[in-house]
C-alpha positions as CSV (number, residue, x, y, z in Angstrom):
1,X,-21.0,9.3,10.3
2,X,-18.2,10.4,8.0
3,X,-16.0,11.6,10.9
4,X,-16.8,8.3,12.8
5,X,-15.7,6.3,9.8
6,X,-12.4,8.3,9.5
7,X,-11.7,7.7,13.2
8,X,-12.1,4.0,12.8
9,X,-10.1,3.7,9.6
10,X,-7.2,5.7,11.0
11,X,-7.1,3.9,14.3
12,X,-8.7,6.5,16.6
13,X,-11.1,5.6,19.4
14,X,-14.7,5.8,18.4
15,X,-17.8,4.5,20.2
16,X,-19.7,1.7,18.5
17,X,-22.6,2.8,16.5
18,X,-25.9,2.9,18.2
19,X,-28.6,0.6,16.8
20,X,-31.1,2.6,14.7
21,X,-34.0,2.0,12.6
22,X,-33.4,1.8,8.9
23,X,-33.6,5.2,7.3
24,X,-36.8,5.8,5.5
25,X,-36.5,7.4,2.1
26,X,-39.7,9.1,0.9
27,X,-40.8,7.8,-2.5
28,X,-38.5,4.8,-2.5
29,X,-39.9,1.4,-3.4
30,X,-39.2,-1.5,-1.0
31,X,-37.9,-4.0,-3.5
32,X,-34.2,-5.0,-3.2
33,X,-33.1,-3.8,-6.6
34,X,-34.2,-0.2,-5.8
35,X,-32.8,-0.4,-2.3
36,X,-29.4,-1.3,-3.7
37,X,-29.6,1.4,-6.4
38,X,-30.3,4.0,-3.7
39,X,-27.5,2.7,-1.5
40,X,-25.1,2.9,-4.4
41,X,-26.1,6.5,-5.0
42,X,-25.7,7.2,-1.3
43,X,-22.2,5.7,-1.2
44,X,-21.3,7.6,-4.3
45,X,-22.4,10.9,-2.6
46,X,-20.3,10.2,0.5
47,X,-17.1,12.0,1.2
48,X,-14.9,10.6,-1.6
49,X,-11.7,10.6,0.5
50,X,-13.4,8.5,3.2
51,X,-14.9,6.1,0.6
52,X,-11.4,5.8,-1.0
53,X,-9.9,5.0,2.4
54,X,-12.5,2.3,3.0
55,X,-11.8,0.7,-0.3
56,X,-8.1,1.0,0.0
57,X,-8.1,-0.6,3.4
58,X,-10.2,-3.5,2.1
59,X,-8.0,-3.8,-0.9
60,X,-4.8,-4.0,1.1
61,X,-6.4,-6.6,3.4
62,X,-7.4,-8.8,0.5
63,X,-4.1,-8.4,-1.3
64,X,-2.3,-9.6,1.8
65,X,-4.4,-12.7,1.7
66,X,-3.9,-13.2,-2.0
67,X,-0.1,-12.9,-1.6
68,X,-0.2,-15.7,1.0
69,X,-2.5,-17.9,-1.1
70,X,-0.3,-17.4,-4.3
71,X,-1.0,-20.2,-6.8
72,X,-4.1,-21.3,-4.8
73,X,-5.7,-18.0,-5.5
74,X,-4.8,-18.1,-9.2
75,X,-6.9,-21.3,-9.5
76,X,-10.1,-19.7,-8.2
77,X,-12.9,-19.2,-10.8
78,X,-14.8,-15.9,-10.8
79,X,-17.7,-17.3,-8.8
80,X,-15.4,-18.5,-6.0
81,X,-13.4,-15.2,-6.1
82,X,-16.6,-13.1,-5.8
83,X,-17.7,-15.1,-2.7
84,X,-14.2,-14.8,-1.2
85,X,-14.1,-11.0,-1.7
86,X,-17.6,-10.6,-0.3
87,X,-16.8,-12.6,2.8
88,X,-13.5,-10.8,3.5
89,X,-15.0,-7.4,3.0
90,X,-17.9,-8.2,5.3
91,X,-15.6,-9.6,8.0
92,X,-13.3,-6.6,7.8
93,X,-16.0,-3.9,7.9
94,X,-18.1,-5.5,10.5
95,X,-15.1,-6.4,12.6
96,X,-13.9,-2.8,12.6
97,X,-17.4,-1.6,13.3
98,X,-17.4,0.7,10.3
99,X,-21.0,1.9,10.1
100,X,-22.1,0.8,6.7
101,X,-25.3,-1.0,6.0
102,X,-25.5,-4.2,4.1
103,X,-26.2,-2.5,0.7
104,X,-23.2,-0.3,1.2
105,X,-20.9,-3.2,2.1
106,X,-22.1,-5.0,-1.0
107,X,-21.3,-1.9,-3.0
108,X,-17.7,-1.9,-1.7
109,X,-17.3,-5.6,-2.3
110,X,-18.7,-5.4,-5.8
111,X,-16.3,-2.5,-6.6
112,X,-13.3,-4.5,-5.4
113,X,-14.4,-7.6,-7.2
114,X,-14.5,-5.7,-10.5
115,X,-11.0,-4.4,-9.8
116,X,-9.5,-7.6,-8.5
117,X,-11.1,-10.1,-10.8
118,X,-9.5,-8.6,-13.8
119,X,-6.8,-6.0,-14.4
120,X,-8.9,-3.0,-13.7
121,X,-8.3,-0.1,-16.2
122,X,-5.7,-2.3,-18.0
123,X,-8.3,-4.9,-18.9
124,X,-9.3,-3.4,-22.3
125,X,-5.7,-2.7,-23.3
126,X,-4.6,-6.2,-22.6
127,X,-7.6,-7.7,-24.4
128,X,-7.0,-5.6,-27.5
129,X,-5.3,-8.0,-30.0
130,X,-3.7,-5.0,-31.8
131,X,-1.8,-3.8,-28.7
132,X,1.7,-5.2,-28.5
133,X,3.1,-3.3,-25.6
134,X,1.6,-1.3,-22.7
135,X,3.8,1.4,-21.1
136,X,2.7,3.4,-18.1
137,X,4.9,6.3,-16.8
138,X,2.9,7.3,-13.8
139,X,-0.8,7.2,-13.6
140,X,-1.4,10.0,-16.1
141,X,0.8,8.8,-18.9
142,X,-0.3,5.6,-20.6
143,X,1.1,4.5,-24.0
144,X,0.6,1.5,-26.2
145,X,2.4,0.1,-29.2
146,X,0.3,-1.0,-32.1
147,X,1.9,-2.5,-35.2
148,X,5.2,-1.1,-34.1
149,X,3.9,2.5,-33.6
150,X,3.6,4.2,-30.3
151,X,0.5,6.2,-29.3
152,X,-0.8,7.8,-26.1
153,X,-4.1,6.7,-24.7
154,X,-6.4,8.4,-22.3
155,X,-5.2,8.1,-18.6
156,X,-7.3,5.5,-16.8
157,X,-6.0,5.6,-13.2
158,X,-7.2,7.9,-10.4
159,X,-3.7,8.3,-8.9
160,X,-0.5,6.4,-8.4
161,X,-2.0,4.6,-5.4
162,X,-4.7,3.3,-7.6
163,X,-2.2,2.2,-10.2
164,X,0.0,0.5,-7.6
165,X,-3.0,-1.4,-6.2
166,X,-3.8,-2.8,-9.7
167,X,-0.1,-3.8,-10.2
168,X,0.1,-5.5,-6.9
169,X,-3.1,-7.3,-7.7
170,X,-1.5,-8.6,-10.9
171,X,1.7,-9.6,-9.1
172,X,0.1,-11.2,-6.0
173,X,-0.8,-14.6,-7.6
174,X,2.7,-14.8,-9.0
175,X,4.2,-14.7,-5.5
176,X,6.1,-11.5,-6.4
177,X,6.5,-8.8,-3.8
178,X,6.5,-5.1,-4.7
179,X,7.3,-2.5,-2.0
180,X,10.1,-0.1,-0.9
181,X,12.4,-3.0,0.0
182,X,11.7,-4.7,-3.4
183,X,11.0,-1.7,-5.7
184,X,11.7,-3.5,-9.0
185,X,10.0,-6.6,-10.3
186,X,10.2,-8.5,-13.6
187,X,7.8,-11.4,-14.0
188,X,5.8,-13.5,-16.5
189,X,2.0,-13.4,-16.4
190,X,-0.1,-16.6,-16.7
191,X,-0.7,-16.0,-20.4
192,X,3.0,-15.6,-21.1
193,X,3.1,-11.8,-21.2
194,X,6.1,-10.1,-19.5
195,X,5.6,-7.4,-16.9
196,X,8.2,-5.1,-15.5
197,X,7.4,-2.7,-12.7
198,X,9.6,-0.1,-10.9
199,X,8.4,2.2,-8.1
200,X,9.7,4.8,-5.7
201,X,12.5,5.5,-4.7
202,X,13.9,4.2,-8.0
203,X,11.2,5.7,-10.2
204,X,10.9,9.5,-9.5
205,X,7.6,10.2,-11.2
206,X,5.4,7.4,-9.8
207,X,4.8,3.8,-10.7
208,X,6.3,2.8,-14.1
209,X,5.0,-0.3,-15.8
210,X,6.0,-2.1,-19.0
211,X,4.0,-5.0,-20.3
212,X,5.1,-7.0,-23.4
213,X,2.0,-8.9,-24.5
214,X,2.3,-12.6,-25.5
215,X,0.6,-14.0,-28.6
216,X,-1.5,-17.0,-27.8
217,X,-1.1,-18.1,-31.4
218,X,2.4,-17.2,-32.6
219,X,3.1,-15.7,-36.0
220,X,4.3,-18.3,-38.5
221,X,6.5,-17.9,-41.6
222,X,3.5,-17.4,-43.9
223,X,2.1,-14.8,-41.6
224,X,5.3,-12.7,-41.6
225,X,5.6,-13.0,-45.3
226,X,2.0,-11.8,-45.6
227,X,2.9,-8.8,-43.4
228,X,5.8,-8.0,-45.8
229,X,8.6,-8.8,-43.3
230,X,10.3,-10.7,-46.1
231,X,9.6,-12.0,-49.6
232,X,9.4,-15.5,-51.1
233,X,13.1,-15.6,-52.1
234,X,14.3,-14.7,-48.6
235,X,11.8,-17.3,-47.3
236,X,13.4,-20.0,-49.4
237,X,16.9,-19.0,-48.4
238,X,16.1,-19.1,-44.7
239,X,14.3,-22.4,-45.0
240,X,17.2,-24.1,-46.8
241,X,19.8,-22.6,-44.4
242,X,17.9,-24.0,-41.4
243,X,17.4,-27.4,-43.0
244,X,21.1,-27.5,-43.9
245,X,22.0,-26.8,-40.3
246,X,23.5,-23.3,-40.6
247,X,24.3,-21.6,-37.3
248,X,22.2,-18.4,-37.2
249,X,21.9,-15.3,-35.1
250,X,18.9,-12.9,-35.4
251,X,20.2,-9.4,-34.8
252,X,18.1,-6.3,-34.1
253,X,17.3,-3.4,-31.8
254,X,14.6,-3.5,-29.1
255,X,11.1,-4.4,-30.3
256,X,12.1,-5.3,-33.9
257,X,10.6,-8.8,-33.7
258,X,13.6,-10.9,-33.0
259,X,11.8,-13.5,-31.0
260,X,9.0,-13.8,-33.6
261,X,11.7,-14.3,-36.2
262,X,13.4,-17.0,-34.1
263,X,10.1,-18.8,-33.9
264,X,9.8,-18.7,-37.7
265,X,13.3,-20.0,-38.3
266,X,12.8,-22.8,-35.8
267,X,9.6,-23.7,-37.8
268,X,12.0,-25.0,-40.6
269,X,13.8,-27.5,-38.3
270,X,13.1,-31.1,-39.4
271,X,10.6,-32.9,-37.0
272,X,13.0,-35.7,-36.0
273,X,15.5,-33.4,-34.1
274,X,15.7,-32.7,-30.4
275,X,15.7,-29.0,-29.5
276,X,16.6,-27.3,-26.2
277,X,15.5,-23.7,-25.8
278,X,17.1,-21.5,-23.1
279,X,15.6,-18.2,-22.0
280,X,15.5,-15.7,-19.2
281,X,11.7,-15.5,-19.5
282,X,10.1,-18.2,-21.7
283,X,8.7,-16.5,-24.8
284,X,9.5,-18.9,-27.6
285,X,6.7,-21.0,-29.0
286,X,8.3,-23.4,-31.3
287,X,6.1,-25.4,-33.5
288,X,8.1,-28.6,-33.0
289,X,7.4,-32.1,-31.6
290,X,10.6,-32.6,-29.5
291,X,11.4,-29.4,-27.5
292,X,12.8,-29.1,-24.0
293,X,12.2,-25.6,-22.6
294,X,14.7,-24.2,-19.9
295,X,14.3,-21.0,-18.1
296,X,16.9,-19.2,-15.9
297,X,16.2,-18.4,-12.3
298,X,17.0,-15.1,-10.5
299,X,18.6,-15.4,-7.1
300,X,17.0,-14.8,-3.8
301,X,18.6,-12.9,-1.0
302,X,22.1,-11.8,-2.0
303,X,21.8,-13.9,-5.2
304,X,21.4,-17.2,-3.5
305,X,20.1,-20.0,-5.7
306,X,20.5,-18.1,-9.0
307,X,20.7,-20.2,-12.2
308,X,22.1,-18.2,-15.1
309,X,21.6,-18.6,-18.9
310,X,25.3,-19.8,-19.0
311,X,24.6,-22.5,-16.4
312,X,21.7,-23.7,-18.6
313,X,23.7,-23.6,-21.8
314,X,26.5,-25.7,-20.2
315,X,24.0,-28.2,-18.9
316,X,22.1,-28.4,-22.1
317,X,25.1,-29.8,-23.9
318,X,24.8,-32.9,-21.6
319,X,21.2,-33.4,-22.6
320,X,21.9,-34.8,-26.1
321,X,20.5,-31.8,-28.1
322,X,20.6,-31.7,-31.8
323,X,20.3,-27.9,-31.7
324,X,20.4,-25.3,-28.9
325,X,18.2,-22.2,-29.2
326,X,19.2,-19.3,-26.9
327,X,16.4,-16.7,-26.7
328,X,18.7,-13.8,-26.2
329,X,22.5,-13.8,-26.0
330,X,23.6,-11.0,-23.7
331,X,26.2,-12.4,-21.2
332,X,28.8,-15.0,-20.5
333,X,26.8,-17.7,-22.2
334,X,28.1,-16.4,-25.6
335,X,31.3,-18.5,-25.1
336,X,29.3,-21.7,-24.5
337,X,27.0,-21.0,-27.4
338,X,29.9,-20.5,-29.8
339,X,31.5,-23.6,-28.5
340,X,28.2,-25.6,-29.0
341,X,28.0,-24.3,-32.6
342,X,31.6,-25.4,-33.3
343,X,31.4,-28.8,-31.7
344,X,28.7,-30.8,-33.3
345,X,25.5,-28.8,-32.5
346,X,25.2,-27.3,-36.0
347,X,22.0,-25.5,-36.7
348,X,21.9,-23.8,-33.3
349,X,20.5,-20.2,-33.2
350,X,19.8,-17.2,-30.9
351,X,19.1,-13.5,-30.9
352,X,21.3,-10.5,-30.0
353,X,20.8,-6.8,-29.6
354,X,22.7,-5.1,-32.4
355,X,21.8,-2.5,-35.1
356,X,23.9,-4.0,-37.9
357,X,25.6,-7.3,-38.8
358,X,29.0,-5.7,-38.0
359,X,27.7,-4.4,-34.7
360,X,26.6,-8.0,-34.0
361,X,30.1,-9.3,-34.4
362,X,31.5,-6.4,-32.2
363,X,28.9,-7.3,-29.5
364,X,29.9,-11.0,-29.6
365,X,33.5,-10.0,-29.1
366,X,32.7,-7.7,-26.3
367,X,30.5,-10.2,-24.5
368,X,33.2,-12.8,-24.9
369,X,35.7,-10.5,-23.3
370,X,33.4,-9.8,-20.4
371,X,33.0,-13.6,-20.0
372,X,36.7,-14.0,-19.4
373,X,37.9,-15.2,-22.8
374,X,41.6,-15.9,-22.3
375,X,42.8,-15.9,-25.9
376,X,43.9,-13.0,-28.0
377,X,41.6,-11.0,-30.3
378,X,42.6,-12.9,-33.4
379,X,41.8,-16.3,-31.8
380,X,38.4,-15.0,-30.7
381,X,37.6,-13.8,-34.2
382,X,38.5,-17.1,-35.6
383,X,36.2,-18.9,-33.2
384,X,33.3,-16.6,-34.1
385,X,33.9,-17.0,-37.8
386,X,34.1,-20.8,-37.6
387,X,31.0,-21.0,-35.4
388,X,28.6,-18.6,-37.1
389,X,27.2,-19.0,-40.6
390,X,24.5,-16.3,-41.1
391,X,23.2,-13.1,-39.5
392,X,19.6,-12.2,-40.0
393,X,19.3,-8.5,-39.4
394,X,15.9,-7.2,-38.7
395,X,14.8,-3.6,-38.3
396,X,11.7,-1.5,-37.5
397,X,11.1,1.2,-40.1
398,X,9.9,4.7,-39.2
399,X,6.4,3.6,-40.3
400,X,6.5,0.9,-37.6
401,X,6.8,-1.9,-40.1
402,X,9.3,-4.7,-39.3
403,X,11.5,-5.9,-42.1
404,X,14.4,-8.2,-42.6
405,X,17.1,-5.6,-43.6
406,X,19.7,-8.1,-44.7
407,X,20.8,-11.8,-44.6
408,X,24.5,-11.7,-44.2
409,X,27.0,-14.5,-44.6
410,X,30.0,-14.8,-42.3
411,X,32.6,-15.6,-44.9
412,X,35.8,-16.2,-43.0
413,X,38.8,-14.1,-42.0
414,X,40.6,-11.5,-44.2
415,X,43.4,-9.2,-42.9
416,X,42.6,-10.2,-39.3
417,X,39.0,-9.1,-39.7
418,X,35.8,-11.2,-40.1
419,X,34.6,-10.9,-43.6
420,X,30.8,-10.3,-44.0
421,X,29.0,-10.7,-47.3
422,X,25.3,-9.6,-47.7
423,X,23.3,-12.2,-49.6
424,X,20.0,-10.2,-49.7
425,X,19.5,-6.6,-48.7
426,X,16.3,-4.6,-48.3
427,X,15.9,-1.6,-50.5
428,X,12.7,0.5,-50.8
429,X,11.5,1.5,-54.2
430,X,8.6,3.7,-55.4
431,X,5.6,2.1,-57.0
432,X,3.7,3.5,-60.0
433,X,1.4,5.5,-57.7
434,X,4.3,6.9,-55.6
435,X,3.8,4.4,-52.7
436,X,6.9,2.9,-51.0
437,X,7.4,-0.7,-51.9
438,X,9.6,-3.3,-50.3
439,X,12.4,-4.9,-52.4
440,X,15.0,-7.5,-51.4
441,X,18.0,-7.3,-53.7
442,X,20.3,-10.2,-54.2
443,X,23.9,-9.0,-53.7
444,X,25.9,-12.0,-55.0
445,X,24.8,-14.9,-57.3
446,X,25.6,-17.7,-54.8
447,X,26.5,-18.0,-51.1
448,X,30.1,-19.1,-50.3
449,X,29.1,-21.4,-47.4
450,X,29.2,-25.0,-48.6
451,X,26.0,-25.8,-46.7
452,X,24.0,-23.5,-49.0
453,X,26.3,-22.8,-51.9
454,X,23.9,-24.6,-54.2
455,X,21.2,-21.9,-53.8
456,X,21.0,-19.4,-56.7
457,X,20.1,-16.0,-55.4
458,X,19.8,-13.9,-58.6
C-alpha cells in the first residue's frame, strides 16, 4: 500500500486499488469514535515520508486555490473553511485514487485544517500579548522579543518545507506570492502586524521570517509614563510643545519605540485639526477625530505603478492639512517634509533612524543630498534649522527598557553649524537599595523657542 501511494503521488503508473472488504480489527468496537481513533493511530504508524508527501500535496493544492480566492478566502469563517478543506482533500485524494479509507482522509483533512485555519506553530507566539516581535532564522532557530529583550524559544517546525507552507498560508489571503521568482515579501497582516519573509536563493540558511506585532489597543501617554519611558515633567513639556505647534522628529534606533512615541505625541493635538498620516506600512493609531491615512504602494513589474512616500507628502499639501505626520523619514520625502514644516504646516512630525540628536541632523542632511537638494550645505542647514523645533531622542537600554534619552531644542545656526540645546536629559541614579532609578535632568531653565519659552524646566 505504501509503495502504491508513493507511485501515485510522484506520478508513476499504478493500477487502481481493488475493492476489498473493510479490514477487521480484533477487539475493536464498532462505534464511529473508536473507528476514527484507530484510523488515526493507523495513519500515524504509516511511513512518515509518505504521509508527509500526501499532506504536502494536499496543502499545495489548497494553497493554490487560496491564492486565487485571495480576499474571498479571508472572509470565510472557521466552519466554512473546515468544509472547504474537507471537500478539497476528498476530491484530490479520491481523484488521484490514493488508497485511503474515509477515516484516513478525514485525518488528513483535520490535520490540514488545524494548520491552515490558524498560523500553525506560530499561533501561540502571535497570541501572546507579551511578545512584540517574532524572528525565525530557519526552522530550528525561533526568537521572540519581550519587553525589548530577545530570547530563544523551542523550535516548533519540522523542517524548512513545513515553515514555508505556514508562511505561504499566511501570505495567500493577502494576495502576495512567495517563490524563487519572488523570494522576498513585505506585507501587513489583517490585524496590522508586519511580516517580512525572505527565502532561497537570497537566504542561505532556509526561510527567514520577521514579524512585528501590532497592538490592537495602542499605548497612550499615561501608559508610557507608567512604564517609566518618561516622567511627569517631560510629559508636560511634550504636551505643551505639541499644542503650541512645534515641529518634532522622534529619533531612535531600530525597535526603540519610535512609532509608539509618535502615537503619544499625536495624542496631544487639539481635536479640531485635520491630520494626514503618511506611511510605507500603516502602523500609526492616532487617537484623533479627523485623520486621513495614506499608505505608499510598491511597484509591480519593473516598478510600474509605484507611489512613493514623497509622492504622498507632495499630494498631502493639496489636501488642506493642519499637520502632516510622516511615519518614517528615510528618503527623498525629507525635502517636502521640511518644506511643509516651513510653509504653514506647523506642528508636523515624523520619525527617523538615528542614534543621537546630532546624528539625526546629519541624516536629514544626507537624505536631502540624496534627494537632489540643489543649494549649498549652508542653505540646507538653514532650512533644517528653520523647519525643525525639537528632537525627541528615544533609546533602548541594555535591560530592554525604552526611555526618552533627551528632548533637544534646535536653537539656530552658530558658526555655520546647527546649534542643539538639550532641555531634558536622562541620567540613571542609584536608589537607597542600590537599584537603578530613572531621572530626567533639566539642562537649562527655559527653552529658547518662542513657542515654548514660557515653560519653566527647573
